[in-house]
Backbone bond lengths (Angstrom), bond angles and torsions (degrees), N, CA, C in turn:
res aa  C-N    CA-C-N  psi(-1)  N-CA   C-N-CA  omega(-1)  CA-C   N-CA-C  phi
1 M - - - 1.499 - - 1.535 108.65 -
2 S 1.335 114.47 143.97 1.457 119.72 -179.01 1.540 110.17 -57.66
3 P 1.350 117.00 139.28 1.446 120.11 -176.36 1.516 111.72 -72.90
4 E 1.328 117.67 -18.63 1.486 118.99 178.84 1.504 109.50 -103.11
5 R 1.284 114.23 152.02 1.479 121.03 -176.68 1.533 108.17 -69.51
6 V 1.363 115.20 134.76 1.423 121.90 176.67 1.548 106.25 -116.81
7 F 1.275 117.31 123.12 1.465 122.67 -176.73 1.545 105.93 -144.02
8 G 1.303 116.44 92.15 1.480 118.07 -176.45 1.520 112.35 -176.51
9 L 1.320 115.26 -169.22 1.439 123.27 -171.39 1.531 109.74 -128.62
10 L 1.277 115.14 153.07 1.475 120.99 172.31 1.554 107.63 -125.75
11 N 1.309 115.13 129.86 1.474 121.90 174.41 1.556 105.53 -98.38
12 V 1.331 116.18 102.15 1.428 121.59 -173.31 1.490 110.74 -106.29
13 H 1.347 116.41 137.29 1.484 123.02 174.73 1.520 105.75 -90.08
14 K 1.345 116.71 97.01 1.484 122.19 178.21 1.505 109.59 -74.67
15 P 1.364 116.88 130.98 1.439 118.19 174.52 1.559 110.40 -83.50
16 P 1.301 117.96 167.25 1.467 118.25 172.81 1.555 109.69 -66.93
17 G 1.320 115.36 144.15 1.445 119.13 179.02 1.530 113.65 124.60
18 P 1.324 117.67 -71.85 1.444 117.22 -179.21 1.500 113.98 -72.49
19 T 1.363 116.74 152.56 1.458 120.33 174.45 1.519 108.79 -77.97
20 S 1.277 116.32 165.90 1.477 119.91 174.83 1.517 110.44 -61.47
21 H 1.333 117.50 -36.13 1.432 122.91 177.26 1.552 111.01 -64.55
22 D 1.296 116.04 -39.01 1.481 121.20 174.82 1.518 112.50 -54.88
23 V 1.337 113.63 -45.67 1.458 120.81 -179.74 1.538 111.58 -64.27
24 V 1.357 115.80 -43.77 1.446 120.15 176.29 1.478 111.43 -57.96
25 T 1.342 117.62 -45.44 1.472 122.29 179.82 1.546 111.74 -60.84
26 Q 1.313 114.95 -44.28 1.444 119.74 178.82 1.554 113.03 -60.47
27 V 1.340 113.05 -43.73 1.456 119.25 179.35 1.527 112.46 -67.09
28 R 1.311 114.06 -40.96 1.469 118.25 178.71 1.528 110.53 -60.15
29 R 1.313 116.98 -44.48 1.466 120.32 178.80 1.514 112.12 -68.62
30 G 1.334 117.13 -39.90 1.450 118.71 -176.94 1.481 115.29 -71.79
31 T 1.353 115.16 -34.08 1.472 119.37 -178.59 1.496 112.29 -91.76
32 R 1.349 118.74 -18.79 1.436 125.11 -173.56 1.551 111.96 60.89
33 V 1.341 114.23 30.25 1.437 121.65 172.95 1.503 108.26 -98.59
34 S 1.308 117.93 124.03 1.447 120.99 -171.65 1.525 113.61 -71.39
35 K 1.336 115.71 -36.26 1.427 120.62 -179.38 1.517 112.18 -99.30
36 V 1.326 118.78 105.24 1.425 123.38 177.25 1.538 106.71 -137.69
37 G 1.310 117.06 133.85 1.465 122.12 177.85 1.531 111.21 -144.36
38 H 1.327 116.42 158.69 1.460 118.39 178.36 1.542 110.06 -102.00
39 A 1.283 115.95 157.17 1.472 121.83 -178.88 1.497 109.76 -112.95
40 G 1.326 114.67 67.03 1.496 118.71 176.96 1.532 111.05 121.08
41 T 1.288 118.00 109.23 1.488 122.28 -177.43 1.524 112.36 -67.24
42 L 1.361 111.57 142.55 1.447 118.87 167.63 1.547 105.72 -115.89
43 D 1.332 116.36 135.35 1.462 120.46 175.26 1.520 109.85 -60.74
44 P 1.348 117.36 153.28 1.447 119.93 177.82 1.502 114.51 -52.31
45 M 1.320 119.45 -38.84 1.438 123.31 179.73 1.524 112.18 -64.78
46 A 1.311 115.31 -31.29 1.463 121.71 -173.60 1.517 112.57 -78.58
47 S 1.350 115.84 154.48 1.463 121.94 173.76 1.533 109.05 -128.81
48 G 1.319 115.40 176.06 1.454 120.48 176.01 1.527 113.82 113.52
49 V 1.303 113.92 -155.35 1.478 122.41 -170.60 1.528 111.68 -64.12
50 L 1.342 116.34 118.60 1.459 122.84 170.13 1.503 107.16 -127.60
51 V 1.318 115.56 111.66 1.447 121.76 -174.59 1.550 106.43 -88.73
52 L 1.333 114.89 124.66 1.504 120.70 176.77 1.505 108.76 -108.75
53 C 1.365 113.32 142.68 1.458 120.81 179.63 1.520 106.98 -113.36
54 L 1.337 116.61 128.58 1.471 121.29 -177.41 1.516 110.62 -114.58
55 G 1.340 114.43 141.07 1.436 120.46 177.47 1.503 111.53 64.47
56 P 1.366 117.38 -140.11 1.489 119.35 -179.79 1.520 113.17 -58.16
57 A 1.340 117.40 -19.27 1.460 121.82 -179.37 1.505 112.59 -63.48
58 T 1.360 117.22 -15.32 1.476 116.84 176.01 1.514 111.67 -60.98
59 R 1.326 116.73 -23.16 1.455 120.45 177.94 1.509 113.60 -77.11
60 L 1.355 115.82 -2.63 1.472 119.18 177.95 1.526 111.43 -105.62
61 S 1.311 119.66 2.81 1.432 121.90 -174.08 1.530 111.13 -59.92
62 E 1.343 116.15 -35.56 1.460 118.35 -177.24 1.547 112.83 -61.19
63 Y 1.347 115.16 -29.21 1.496 117.77 179.79 1.507 112.18 -73.43
64 V 1.339 115.79 -34.33 1.466 118.23 176.13 1.542 109.80 -73.24
65 M 1.319 117.94 -38.46 1.435 123.34 -176.59 1.520 112.41 -62.83
66 R 1.354 115.18 -31.75 1.477 116.95 -175.35 1.562 112.88 -91.11
67 S 1.300 115.20 7.34 1.463 118.20 176.66 1.530 110.83 -86.63
68 P 1.362 116.21 155.30 1.496 118.38 179.69 1.523 111.64 -61.02
69 K 1.350 114.31 151.63 1.427 121.64 -178.74 1.512 109.76 -116.89
70 R 1.352 116.99 149.97 1.441 122.51 179.91 1.542 108.91 -125.99
71 Y 1.339 115.69 134.62 1.463 118.82 -174.79 1.548 109.95 -136.84
72 E 1.326 113.45 156.70 1.492 119.63 163.29 1.556 103.52 -116.33
73 A 1.315 115.33 119.61 1.452 118.91 -177.19 1.502 112.10 -117.33
74 R 1.319 119.19 140.42 1.436 124.83 176.03 1.540 108.24 -111.53
75 L 1.342 114.73 129.98 1.481 121.70 -175.77 1.538 108.92 -119.25
76 R 1.307 113.89 150.65 1.447 120.71 171.66 1.520 107.31 -121.05
77 L 1.328 116.07 114.92 1.461 120.28 179.84 1.495 110.21 -88.86
78 G 1.360 115.07 156.53 1.436 121.78 179.56 1.501 116.24 96.00
79 I 1.344 116.80 -10.95 1.451 122.26 179.96 1.477 109.72 -134.34
80 T 1.359 116.97 129.39 1.472 122.91 179.12 1.533 106.75 -110.14
81 T 1.329 115.93 139.86 1.464 122.06 175.65 1.527 110.43 -120.43
82 D 1.296 116.37 161.30 1.467 119.18 -176.26 1.547 111.69 -72.68
83 T 1.364 117.42 -24.36 1.468 119.90 178.46 1.558 112.58 -95.70
84 Y 1.336 116.17 -4.08 1.467 125.07 -178.08 1.551 109.45 72.55
85 D 1.319 117.59 10.23 1.449 120.13 175.26 1.506 112.42 -139.32
86 A 1.334 117.41 -179.84 1.504 120.48 -172.87 1.499 113.27 -71.80
87 E 1.356 118.74 -11.04 1.455 121.05 179.31 1.536 113.77 -83.49
88 G 1.338 115.07 -7.37 1.461 119.31 -175.82 1.542 112.58 -92.32
89 E 1.287 113.98 177.95 1.485 120.73 176.58 1.527 109.44 -88.15
90 I 1.357 114.84 139.96 1.470 118.30 178.00 1.517 110.42 -68.99
91 V 1.359 115.49 129.21 1.427 120.23 179.11 1.540 114.20 -111.26
92 E 1.333 114.79 -16.66 1.465 118.31 -179.62 1.536 110.49 -164.22
93 Q 1.329 117.29 141.87 1.438 123.79 172.84 1.520 109.22 -126.34
94 R 1.304 115.00 133.49 1.494 120.68 -179.64 1.498 110.82 -128.78
95 P 1.331 118.16 145.05 1.486 120.00 176.78 1.507 112.57 -67.57
96 L 1.313 117.30 147.02 1.477 119.94 177.82 1.527 112.53 -139.01
97 A 1.333 117.78 22.09 1.451 119.86 -179.22 1.540 112.79 -59.00
98 H 1.347 114.51 -25.00 1.453 118.94 179.69 1.516 115.14 -78.73
99 L 1.350 116.39 -13.94 1.444 121.20 -170.47 1.537 110.81 -76.24
100 T 1.321 114.92 141.37 1.470 121.51 177.79 1.541 110.85 -123.49
101 A 1.315 113.00 159.91 1.507 118.42 178.29 1.538 109.58 -61.14
102 A 1.294 117.66 -34.08 1.477 120.31 -179.44 1.528 110.13 -64.47
103 Q 1.322 118.01 -39.75 1.438 121.32 176.80 1.506 112.51 -64.24
104 V 1.321 115.13 -40.28 1.473 119.60 177.96 1.528 109.90 -62.52
105 E 1.317 116.91 -47.00 1.439 122.38 178.78 1.495 111.02 -57.27
106 A 1.282 117.40 -43.22 1.491 121.21 -177.78 1.509 109.26 -65.86
107 A 1.355 117.29 -37.71 1.473 118.96 -177.90 1.511 112.33 -71.40
108 L 1.322 117.67 -25.70 1.467 120.85 -178.32 1.531 111.84 -64.61
109 D 1.322 117.71 -29.00 1.437 120.67 -175.27 1.505 114.69 -59.35
110 S 1.367 116.67 -32.32 1.438 120.48 -177.45 1.549 111.68 -76.27
111 F 1.306 116.70 -6.95 1.474 120.46 178.06 1.530 112.59 -101.17
112 R 1.296 117.04 -2.92 1.488 120.40 -179.85 1.508 111.25 -86.60
113 G 1.327 115.08 144.92 1.476 120.17 178.63 1.509 110.71 89.26
114 D 1.327 116.83 -152.90 1.467 122.52 -177.65 1.541 108.77 -81.51
115 I 1.311 114.99 120.93 1.491 119.68 179.05 1.499 109.58 -134.30
116 L 1.349 116.54 167.45 1.442 123.72 172.09 1.497 107.24 -103.44
117 Q 1.354 115.83 133.78 1.458 120.59 -176.29 1.532 109.62 -129.18
118 V 1.313 117.03 132.09 1.477 122.70 176.18 1.517 107.48 -88.29
119 P 1.324 119.31 120.21 1.460 121.48 178.70 1.543 111.17 -63.53
120 P 1.329 117.91 150.86 1.449 121.06 179.38 1.565 109.65 -69.67
121 M 1.327 115.57 157.35 1.489 119.32 174.95 1.541 110.50 -63.04
122 Y 1.350 114.37 -37.02 1.457 117.36 179.77 1.521 109.08 -88.02
123 S 1.360 112.83 79.27 1.471 122.10 177.68 1.509 107.77 -147.75
124 A 1.351 115.33 166.36 1.457 120.47 -177.66 1.503 114.08 -86.77
125 I 1.322 117.17 5.58 1.460 120.26 177.85 1.530 108.65 -63.94
126 K 1.317 116.12 140.06 1.472 121.30 -178.37 1.503 111.65 -97.50
127 R 1.345 112.41 141.54 1.438 121.01 172.69 1.521 109.59 -137.74
128 G 1.329 116.65 119.35 1.461 121.86 -173.48 1.497 113.22 60.88
129 G 1.379 116.16 33.98 1.421 121.99 175.54 1.537 112.42 82.25
130 K 1.331 118.67 1.23 1.461 121.92 179.32 1.506 111.30 -117.94
131 K 1.336 118.11 140.97 1.442 119.96 178.98 1.540 110.13 -72.00
132 L 1.314 114.59 142.75 1.458 119.92 -176.87 1.533 112.47 -56.85
133 Y 1.339 116.72 -39.28 1.470 115.17 -178.42 1.502 113.81 -68.62
134 D 1.351 117.47 -24.39 1.452 119.49 173.51 1.538 110.31 -69.68
135 L 1.343 116.88 -40.74 1.460 120.91 177.21 1.529 109.54 -64.74
136 A 1.339 116.24 -41.06 1.479 118.93 -179.05 1.510 111.04 -63.64
137 R 1.340 117.43 -39.88 1.464 120.73 179.98 1.506 110.92 -67.90
138 A 1.357 116.91 -23.45 1.411 120.14 177.13 1.517 112.59 -86.88
139 G 1.333 115.31 5.46 1.459 119.53 177.23 1.536 115.10 89.79
140 Q 1.306 116.76 8.67 1.440 120.30 -177.23 1.577 111.72 -96.50
141 D 1.284 116.09 142.69 1.480 121.01 175.91 1.513 105.90 -127.74
142 V 1.322 117.94 104.40 1.469 122.37 -173.50 1.526 108.80 -105.73
143 P 1.354 117.06 152.11 1.466 120.51 177.36 1.536 110.05 -61.26
144 R 1.326 113.87 139.77 1.481 120.92 176.14 1.524 107.74 -121.31
145 D 1.362 115.11 135.30 1.446 117.23 179.14 1.517 110.09 -78.20
146 P 1.346 115.59 140.72 1.468 119.05 177.76 1.588 109.08 -64.70
147 R 1.301 114.13 146.89 1.442 119.68 -178.88 1.553 108.21 -121.41
148 P 1.334 116.34 140.58 1.493 118.48 176.78 1.512 111.74 -74.06
149 V 1.293 116.87 128.98 1.475 121.30 172.14 1.553 106.74 -136.41
150 T 1.279 113.29 168.38 1.479 119.64 -178.34 1.507 109.12 -126.24
151 I 1.283 116.08 126.97 1.505 123.48 175.22 1.500 106.48 -103.24
152 F 1.339 118.26 100.46 1.460 121.99 -178.21 1.521 112.00 -75.44
153 R 1.341 116.85 -32.01 1.432 121.00 179.86 1.540 108.63 -144.99
154 L 1.328 115.40 135.82 1.430 121.45 178.97 1.533 107.11 -147.83
155 D 1.315 117.86 93.55 1.442 122.47 -175.92 1.543 110.93 -118.61
156 M 1.322 115.90 137.76 1.455 119.17 173.95 1.515 108.04 -85.70
157 V 1.319 116.25 112.45 1.467 119.59 -176.14 1.581 110.51 -105.19
158 G 1.294 116.76 -3.29 1.452 121.31 176.63 1.492 111.01 -159.32
159 C 1.335 118.52 136.30 1.458 122.49 -178.77 1.519 108.98 -144.50
160 D 1.343 115.78 104.36 1.448 121.20 175.09 1.536 105.13 -134.41
161 L 1.350 114.45 73.98 1.477 120.05 -171.73 1.513 112.08 -49.41
162 P 1.359 113.69 134.06 1.482 127.96 18.12 1.492 115.36 -89.47
163 F 1.365 119.31 12.51 1.451 120.27 -176.46 1.519 109.73 -103.63
164 L 1.331 114.35 145.96 1.483 123.86 178.35 1.530 108.04 -131.72
165 T 1.339 114.71 147.61 1.454 119.21 170.95 1.535 107.02 -122.84
166 L 1.319 115.77 126.86 1.488 120.71 -176.79 1.541 109.88 -119.74
167 A 1.304 115.55 141.29 1.459 123.82 170.55 1.506 105.96 -100.60
168 I 1.348 116.25 124.78 1.479 121.89 -172.02 1.515 111.47 -129.26
169 E 1.289 117.28 133.12 1.499 120.40 165.58 1.530 104.91 -124.98
170 C 1.351 114.94 129.50 1.454 118.21 -171.95 1.518 110.17 -149.01
171 S 1.345 113.35 168.61 1.431 120.85 178.92 1.527 109.75 -74.89
172 P 1.343 117.70 157.24 1.462 119.46 175.66 1.521 110.33 -59.51
173 G 1.329 114.61 149.00 1.475 118.24 179.47 1.501 114.40 90.11
174 T 1.351 117.13 -2.92 1.465 120.35 175.55 1.508 109.85 -76.84
175 Y 1.320 116.12 133.71 1.477 121.42 175.62 1.537 108.98 -98.59
176 I 1.306 115.05 110.85 1.488 118.95 179.49 1.532 110.28 -67.49
177 R 1.346 115.84 -27.69 1.464 117.83 177.21 1.574 108.76 -65.58
178 S 1.327 115.46 -41.07 1.462 116.72 177.37 1.519 112.01 -65.41
179 L 1.315 115.87 -38.23 1.471 119.58 175.95 1.500 113.05 -58.24
180 A 1.324 115.64 -43.11 1.467 121.64 176.04 1.536 112.04 -61.07
181 Y 1.332 114.45 -45.89 1.478 118.92 179.11 1.544 110.48 -64.33
182 D 1.313 117.05 -47.15 1.441 122.40 -176.04 1.544 110.86 -64.77
183 L 1.336 118.54 -37.91 1.438 121.46 175.09 1.502 112.27 -64.47
184 G 1.306 115.66 -42.46 1.469 118.88 177.16 1.529 112.07 -61.81
185 E 1.337 117.83 -37.24 1.448 120.49 179.79 1.511 111.04 -73.48
186 A 1.329 116.73 -34.40 1.465 119.66 178.55 1.527 110.31 -65.58
187 L 1.327 116.60 -31.03 1.495 122.59 178.90 1.499 110.82 -85.32
188 G 1.322 118.39 -10.36 1.463 121.27 177.01 1.508 112.63 76.96
189 V 1.323 119.22 18.42 1.475 121.64 -179.65 1.492 112.69 -126.35
190 G 1.323 117.52 -7.67 1.452 119.74 -175.21 1.528 113.20 76.10
191 G 1.336 116.26 167.29 1.436 118.80 178.94 1.507 110.87 -179.58
192 H 1.296 115.64 164.90 1.455 120.02 177.32 1.523 109.62 -151.94
193 L 1.343 115.79 165.06 1.443 122.32 -178.17 1.554 109.51 -87.42
194 T 1.329 115.04 129.99 1.469 119.34 179.38 1.536 113.48 -110.68
195 G 1.291 117.17 -14.79 1.459 121.20 179.19 1.488 111.17 -163.30
196 L 1.326 117.57 144.82 1.450 122.26 -179.30 1.518 110.20 -147.93
197 V 1.362 115.41 130.15 1.463 122.80 175.75 1.543 105.87 -124.96
198 R 1.335 114.88 123.74 1.447 117.71 171.71 1.517 106.99 -87.07
199 V 1.282 116.33 112.44 1.453 122.03 -174.92 1.556 111.80 -95.12
200 G 1.327 115.50 -7.78 1.471 117.33 177.25 1.523 109.71 -168.77
201 S 1.373 111.89 148.94 1.476 120.56 174.86 1.548 104.60 -141.32
202 G 1.311 117.19 100.97 1.451 119.62 -173.19 1.515 110.79 59.88
203 V 1.297 117.59 -126.45 1.435 123.21 -178.08 1.529 113.22 -81.01
204 F 1.327 116.83 -8.00 1.465 121.34 -176.21 1.535 110.16 -87.08
205 R 1.358 116.61 126.15 1.467 119.96 -174.33 1.506 109.46 -117.85
206 L 1.313 113.99 152.14 1.473 120.53 178.74 1.508 112.37 -61.01
207 E 1.339 115.71 -39.43 1.508 117.65 -178.25 1.510 113.79 -66.09
208 D 1.348 115.92 -15.90 1.461 118.30 178.13 1.523 112.47 -101.40
209 A 1.315 116.59 -1.63 1.490 119.66 -174.74 1.509 111.05 -79.05
210 V 1.359 117.11 146.90 1.444 122.73 176.18 1.496 107.53 -90.91
211 P 1.380 117.45 127.15 1.461 120.40 177.72 1.522 110.42 -58.58
212 L 1.322 116.34 143.71 1.450 119.83 -177.66 1.504 112.19 -58.80
213 A 1.323 117.61 -36.91 1.489 119.99 -179.69 1.534 110.80 -66.13
214 A 1.338 117.68 -38.37 1.463 122.15 178.86 1.572 109.53 -67.34
215 L 1.336 113.50 -39.44 1.474 116.69 178.31 1.506 110.82 -64.74
216 A 1.317 118.15 -39.64 1.486 122.10 178.08 1.532 109.01 -62.64
217 D 1.281 118.60 -39.74 1.463 122.26 178.48 1.531 109.87 -62.26
218 S 1.332 116.29 -39.51 1.447 120.21 -178.24 1.541 111.39 -69.94
219 F 1.324 119.69 -21.60 1.453 121.02 175.58 1.514 108.85 -64.66
220 A 1.316 116.11 -46.50 1.459 122.46 -178.66 1.521 110.89 -63.02
221 G 1.344 115.83 -36.82 1.466 119.05 -178.66 1.497 114.28 -87.59
222 G 1.314 116.43 -3.85 1.479 119.67 179.90 1.508 114.05 71.19
223 T 1.348 117.09 21.34 1.439 120.30 -176.88 1.540 115.61 -111.15
224 W 1.325 113.97 12.01 1.483 118.94 -173.25 1.511 114.15 -61.76
225 R 1.343 116.27 -25.73 1.497 118.44 -179.04 1.497 112.20 -64.06
226 A 1.350 118.69 -16.28 1.427 121.45 176.63 1.538 111.75 -64.53
227 H 1.333 115.28 -21.72 1.449 119.19 -179.20 1.553 111.86 -95.13
228 L 1.344 116.95 -4.17 1.446 120.53 -178.52 1.542 112.34 -69.73
229 L 1.295 117.28 132.15 1.454 123.72 -177.85 1.507 110.29 -107.39
230 P 1.351 119.85 149.67 1.459 121.78 -179.21 1.550 111.64 -62.93
231 P 1.278 117.08 143.40 1.483 121.29 -178.15 1.508 113.02 -62.83
232 D 1.329 118.12 -26.03 1.439 123.17 -178.21 1.573 110.51 -55.96
233 L 1.323 116.94 -27.94 1.453 119.67 -176.54 1.520 111.70 -62.18
234 A 1.329 116.74 -25.03 1.425 121.70 179.95 1.551 110.75 -65.04
235 L 1.312 116.51 -22.39 1.446 121.88 -172.53 1.552 113.26 -94.73
236 G 1.357 114.31 2.67 1.444 118.05 173.61 1.518 112.95 58.58
237 D 1.350 115.07 -124.36 1.486 121.67 -177.62 1.513 113.78 -93.31
238 M 1.313 117.86 15.06 1.436 119.23 178.94 1.497 111.78 -58.85
239 P 1.307 121.59 126.41 1.474 121.66 -176.55 1.529 113.38 -61.84
240 A 1.290 115.96 150.90 1.473 122.99 178.23 1.482 112.29 -94.57
241 L 1.319 118.73 141.58 1.452 123.17 173.67 1.515 108.08 -123.60
242 E 1.324 116.90 114.34 1.468 120.70 -177.69 1.526 108.96 -85.72
243 L 1.328 113.57 126.17 1.488 119.97 -177.57 1.505 110.72 -101.12
244 D 1.325 116.10 147.26 1.460 119.14 171.06 1.535 107.98 -81.60
245 A 1.323 117.55 177.30 1.474 120.79 -173.29 1.515 110.68 -63.40
246 A 1.312 118.27 -39.69 1.510 119.68 -179.49 1.511 111.66 -66.00
247 Q 1.337 114.85 -42.81 1.478 118.96 179.48 1.524 110.55 -65.80
248 A 1.337 115.73 -41.57 1.476 119.89 -178.57 1.525 108.87 -62.49
249 L 1.306 118.98 -36.51 1.460 121.09 -179.99 1.521 109.83 -66.37
250 R 1.321 115.87 -43.50 1.463 119.05 -179.69 1.536 110.29 -61.95
251 V 1.301 116.35 -47.53 1.454 120.80 -178.26 1.533 111.25 -65.06
252 A 1.346 117.20 -39.53 1.462 118.94 177.64 1.506 112.59 -61.50
253 N 1.323 116.48 -26.52 1.468 120.66 177.61 1.520 112.49 -89.64
254 G 1.348 116.00 5.60 1.478 118.90 177.29 1.502 114.56 86.38
255 N 1.341 118.51 12.24 1.450 120.56 -177.11 1.527 110.81 -99.22
256 A 1.336 116.59 151.56 1.429 123.68 178.97 1.523 109.77 -77.50
257 I 1.326 116.26 159.60 1.454 121.27 176.04 1.524 107.59 -124.17
258 E 1.318 115.83 139.71 1.459 120.49 -177.18 1.477 111.36 -79.14
259 T 1.366 116.09 145.64 1.456 120.67 177.02 1.533 108.67 -156.14
260 S 1.270 117.90 157.49 1.460 120.93 178.99 1.522 111.90 -89.41
261 A 1.321 118.34 -11.92 1.456 120.18 -176.64 1.534 110.10 -136.99
262 A 1.295 117.08 61.53 1.489 121.49 179.32 1.518 109.37 -96.40
263 T 1.275 117.24 110.53 1.464 122.58 179.03 1.516 110.97 -148.84
264 G 1.358 116.98 138.50 1.444 120.57 179.25 1.525 110.95 74.79
265 Q 1.333 114.36 -165.28 1.473 120.76 179.22 1.507 109.75 -112.61
266 V 1.341 115.48 143.03 1.467 122.05 176.94 1.523 108.18 -133.96
267 R 1.316 115.09 159.02 1.470 122.68 169.07 1.510 109.29 -96.31
268 A 1.271 115.63 119.13 1.489 121.92 -177.99 1.531 110.05 -88.18
269 V 1.292 117.94 130.05 1.493 122.59 179.32 1.532 106.32 -119.16
270 D 1.329 115.35 141.97 1.493 121.41 -178.05 1.541 107.38 -82.18
271 P 1.330 115.89 176.40 1.501 118.59 -176.97 1.511 113.53 -59.24
272 A 1.325 117.75 -22.42 1.506 120.31 179.06 1.497 111.07 -86.21
273 G 1.326 118.19 -2.98 1.467 120.20 179.58 1.526 114.53 91.70
274 N 1.347 117.24 6.40 1.465 119.56 -177.66 1.510 109.69 -84.74
275 L 1.341 116.58 142.92 1.437 121.40 172.97 1.509 109.26 -62.36
276 L 1.334 118.45 120.88 1.434 121.83 -175.82 1.550 111.64 -108.44
277 A 1.351 115.58 -37.52 1.456 117.04 -174.92 1.518 111.23 -166.19
278 I 1.306 114.83 166.77 1.463 122.00 167.11 1.525 104.48 -109.55
279 L 1.302 113.61 128.75 1.510 119.47 -176.10 1.510 109.79 -118.09
280 D 1.317 113.95 146.27 1.476 119.83 178.59 1.527 109.63 -118.39
281 G 1.324 118.01 127.43 1.456 122.42 -176.87 1.526 111.02 -80.10
282 K 1.366 114.99 118.51 1.448 120.84 -178.50 1.517 110.69 -144.86
283 G 1.270 118.08 123.39 1.488 121.39 171.10 1.525 114.55 53.98
284 G 1.321 114.46 40.88 1.476 117.44 176.23 1.517 112.95 81.36
285 F 1.279 118.97 12.67 1.470 122.88 176.50 1.515 110.59 -134.31
286 W 1.317 114.84 152.47 1.466 123.59 167.47 1.503 107.47 -93.54
287 Q 1.305 116.32 110.54 1.444 121.89 -178.09 1.555 110.67 -96.71
288 P 1.317 118.55 127.02 1.470 118.78 179.83 1.545 111.90 -65.82
289 V 1.310 115.53 129.89 1.473 120.42 175.92 1.558 108.48 -100.58
290 K 1.273 117.37 -44.98 1.485 124.25 174.94 1.494 107.29 -137.35
291 V 1.347 117.50 136.01 1.472 120.87 -179.49 1.515 107.39 -123.12
292 F 1.341 114.02 136.91 1.462 120.37 -179.90 1.560 108.03 -126.63
293 P 1.324 117.16 74.72 1.462 120.64 -177.48 1.528 112.81 -58.27
294 V 1.314 115.49 136.09 1.455 121.15 177.27 1.508 109.60 -74.79
295 E 1.351 116.40 127.87 1.460 119.67 178.85 1.497 113.19 -89.41
296 G 1.270 112.57 149.60 1.470 119.41 171.39 1.479 112.85 60.10
């Protein structure tokens, strides 16, 4: 393990092929940081923004995961697969010579806003203690409860039937594979996902991401810390509360600090500007929710 403390984030451009876990393993080995986690899975077929949390920042992954996501998705209409994407087996083909771009555009409207979405069988959601994809591989198809998701933006940015390209901004937990399947069913021709790029996750953008190959090269050169981002970015627009030395000491020890205007959550920074804690305002006190004491 690295002798110096690592507390930060990496915005990695994952290529198609490796799993999110593969990337975590590669970064753990390359950085020699024992605690590394990702903040939102990307399927192996997908590419784009994969935010990694290093060291104590693994405790911040939930904040990145609950931020809106932005995607560019490529769909193939007329063919349905068991996984809802191009990696699955074809289960049905339907003609679509009659289909027009105007019909597709009209169908998209019913998927905008707050909708209920049924997760695909090939997903990591658990039912009865078993992951759905394990049940699916065993030949089982079990009922899945619809889940509320929000599609903030759904624009058709390319149409060369049977292929479509969609720009999507959505709430966390949205399955783009299910969206592809459901759109195909709404059009009466079926469909599946053939390509997916996550272009943004909260404040993290694809244009700022370091390609995985370049990050791997930086491991060998010992320069990977140049790509490390401050942990505060995981907290998005959460307001900052600057603490004095006495307050910082209390918070570092897990104690609340009194205030006349404690409301909501804030990120507390110590006099040196380091992220020290997340505080929750309750009853005239800032109560520590998560504490990240500065070492040494």
